[in-house]
N, C-alpha and C positions, 0 to 999 in steps of 0.2 A: 504494500500500500504506500503510495506516495502522497503525503499531505497529512490530513487528519482522519483517523479511523475512530469511529465512535460505536461502542457496543452499548445498546440500550440498558438502562439500569434494571429492567425487568428480566434480563437474561441471567439465568443462574449459572454458577460454575459448572454444574453437571451438563447443562445444555451447551455451554461453550465448548466443553471437552468433547461432547458427542458430535459437534458440527464443525469444529475447526481443527484440522490436522496440523497445519503450520501457518504461521503468519509472519511476514516480513514487513516491518514498518519503517519507512524512511520519512519520518515526521513525528507525529504525536499520536498516542493511543489514549483515548478516554474510555475508561471502563471502571467498574467498581473494583475496589482493592481485592475482593474475593475472586473476581473473574481474572484479574491480572495475575494473582498468585496461582490460580489453577492452570493458567496458560503459560506460566513462566518458562517452562522447558520447551514450549512450542513457538515462542516468539524469537525471531532472529533479528 
């Protein structure tokens, strides 16, 4: 993702893990702390 990636606050960590295999962000990621923590190993 280039720019701003926003994950809706309604997205749970389980849903994020079930739907996002990997994520490359060249910019900013706005997500709840729980979702960011759940995806930490998948964010490049």
